[in-house]
C-alpha positions in Angstrom: -13.5 -85.2 173.8 -12.2 -84.1 177.2 -13.1 -80.5 178.1 -10.5 -77.9 177.4 -10.0 -74.3 178.7 -12.0 -72.9 175.8 -15.0 -75.0 177.0 -14.8 -73.5 180.5 -14.5 -70.0 179.2 -17.4 -70.3 176.8 -19.5 -71.9 179.6 -18.8 -68.9 181.8 -19.0 -66.3 179.1 -21.3 -67.6 176.3 -21.5 -64.2 174.5 -17.8 -63.3 174.6 -15.4 -63.7 171.7 -12.2 -65.3 172.9 -9.3 -67.3 171.8 -7.2 -69.7 173.7 -3.6 -69.9 172.7 -1.6 -72.9 173.8 2.1 -73.7 174.1 2.7 -77.2 172.8 5.9 -77.5 174.7 4.7 -76.4 178.2 1.0 -77.1 177.8 0.2 -73.7 179.2 -2.7 -71.8 177.7 -3.4 -68.1 177.5 -7.0 -66.7 177.1 -7.2 -63.7 174.7 -10.3 -61.7 175.3 -11.4 -60.2 172.0 -14.9 -58.8 172.8 -16.8 -59.4 176.0 -20.2 -58.7 174.4 -21.6 -57.8 177.8 -20.2 -60.7 179.8 -18.0 -60.1 182.8 -14.5 -61.4 182.5 -14.0 -64.4 184.9 -10.9 -64.8 187.0 -8.4 -67.5 186.3 -9.7 -69.3 189.4 -13.2 -69.2 188.1 -12.0 -70.7 184.8 -10.1 -73.4 186.6 -13.1 -74.2 188.8 -15.4 -74.4 185.8 -12.9 -76.6 183.8 -12.6 -79.0 186.8 -16.4 -79.1 187.0 -16.7 -79.9 183.2 -14.0 -82.6 183.5 -15.8 -84.2 186.4 -19.0 -84.4 184.4 -17.1 -85.8 181.4 -15.4 -88.5 183.6 -18.7 -89.4 185.3 -20.4 -90.0 181.9 -17.7 -92.4 180.6 -20.2 -95.2 180.6 -22.3 -93.3 178.0 -19.3 -92.9 175.7 -18.5 -96.6 176.1 -22.1 -97.6 175.3 -22.5 -95.3 172.3 -20.3 -97.1 169.9 -21.6 -100.5 171.0 -25.2 -100.0 170.2 -26.5 -101.3 166.9 -27.4 -98.7 164.3 -31.0 -97.3 164.5 -31.8 -99.3 161.4 -30.7 -102.5 162.9 -32.5 -101.7 166.2 -35.7 -101.1 164.3 -35.2 -104.3 162.3 -34.8 -106.3 165.5 -37.8 -104.6 167.0 -39.9 -105.4 163.9 -38.8 -109.0 164.0 -39.7 -109.2 167.7 -43.2 -107.8 167.0 -43.8 -110.4 164.3 -42.5 -113.1 166.7 -44.7 -111.8 169.6 -41.6 -111.1 171.7 -42.0 -107.4 172.5 -40.6 -108.0 176.0 -37.3 -108.8 177.7 -37.0 -112.1 175.7 -36.9 -110.4 172.3 -33.6 -109.8 170.4 -34.0 -106.0 170.6 -34.2 -106.0 174.4 -31.5 -108.6 174.8 -29.0 -106.7 172.6 -29.6 -103.4 174.5 -29.5 -105.1 177.9 -26.1 -106.8 177.1 -24.6 -103.4 176.3 -26.0 -101.8 179.4 -24.8 -104.7 181.5 -21.3 -104.5 180.0 -21.1 -100.7 180.6 -23.3 -100.0 183.7 -24.3 -96.6 184.9 -22.3 -95.8 188.1 
């Protein structure tokens, strides 16, 4: 899920207790500081900068999210690997390797 303001706040202040209230009409959010627990309260600018950083990381890793749902289950992967072992194809010609490669080729790492 795309990072939200609460993700930025908790990244900056992992010990603090906070709540983020949102306005569904305007999309504006307000951070309520409940207990700082020793953390220093960040500025709105610091929160925005951290949120943009988290969104960049999220967007740069889209290929990982795209691949994740395409991979066979671990059980199916192990079954393919076992069959490849029995067939003497524990290399790039085996079904296990071909299945994984096709997904990586379809969703390359940038």
